[in-house]
N, C-alpha and C positions, 0 to 999 in steps of 0.2 A: 323796773330795774335796769340799770345802764348794761349796754352790749358792747364791751370794749372792742370787740372785733369789726363792729360798725363804726367805730370811732366815737362811741357815746361815753361820757365822763359823768360819774354821779358828783352831785354838790348838795350838802344840807345848809340851808340857810334859816335861821330860827328853828321852828319845829317842822319844816317843809323839807322834803327831799326832791330834788330837781334832776334832770338830765340834760347836760350840754351836749351839743353836738353841731360842729361846723358843716353844715350840709352846702352844696354849690349854691343854693338859694341864699344862706346865712352869709356866705362869702361874697356874694354878689352885693347884698345888702351892705355890707361892711365896705366894699370898695366904694360905693355910693356915698355912704354916711361919712366915710373918713377922707373923701377924695384922693383915694389911691390910685385911680386910674386903671390898673390892672392887677393881676395876682402877685405879679413880681413886685409891683409897688407895695401891695399889702404886706407881703412877706418881709420885704426891707424895713417897713415901718415897725413890724411886731419884733424883728430881729434886734433893733437897739436895745429893747427892754425898757425903754423910757416912754411911759404912757401916761397921758392927762387922764384925770378922772372921768371926763366925757368919753374919752377912748375906752376905758374900762367899761362904762355904762353901755355903750355901742357893742362892744364886743361880747359882754354878757348878755345882752339883750338878744343879739343875733343867735348866739349860742343855745340859748334857753328857747328861741322860737325855732331853731332848728331841731332841739330836743323835744318839740311837741307842746311847749307851754306858750299860750296866748298871752304874752305879756309884753305892752308897749314899753318904750324907754323910760316914760314917766312912772311906771309901776316898778320897773326894774331899779330905778334910782331909790325907791321907798323900800327895797328888801332890806331885812335886817341883817346886819353883819355880826351876828352872835358868835360865829366860829372865828371871825376876824378876817381881816384884808388877805393875809398870807394864805389862808385856806382857799379863797375865791382865786388869787392869783395863781396857786399851785393847780387847781382845777382848770383855769383858762389856759395855762401853759400846756397842760396834757392835752387839752382839745387842740391847741395850735400844732403841738407836734403830731397829732393823729391826722391832721388835715395837711401839714406842710412837710413832715419828717423832721428828724433831729438837724438842728444847725450844725455846721461843720465847726470844729474848735478854733479858736483864734491861733494864728501863728505868733511866734515870740516878738514879732515886730508891731503886733497890734491889728494885723488885718487878717480878714477871714481866710481860712484855706479852702481851696475847691473840694467838693464833694466827690467821691468816687462814683461812677455811673452804676 
C-alpha cells in the first residue's frame, strides 16, 4: 500500500498494483538516463509537459524501482496500459509533485512566476 507521506503513489496496470516513488536514487537514475545533468535540469525537462515515450518509460521505470519493484525498462515497456495512458500520466505527475513540489503558475505573458520561499 502506498504511503503518500513518503511520496509514494499507487498505480494499477492490468491486474497488478504498483507503488511509484521518486527516491534520490530514482532521480539520479533519471538524470543519467535523460542526460539532464542535475536536478534543476531534470525539473525543467518535466516542467515543459512534453515527454517522448522513451521519457515516460524511463520515468515510470525509475519511479517503479524507487517504489520497490525490480523491473528493468524493457519490462516497463511491456506493462499493459489497461487503465490508459492518462492514468499513468496522472500517477507520474503526482510522483513528480511529491519530489519537486508544485510548479508555479504561468504569468499572463507566458512566463513562469517565481515560487515563494
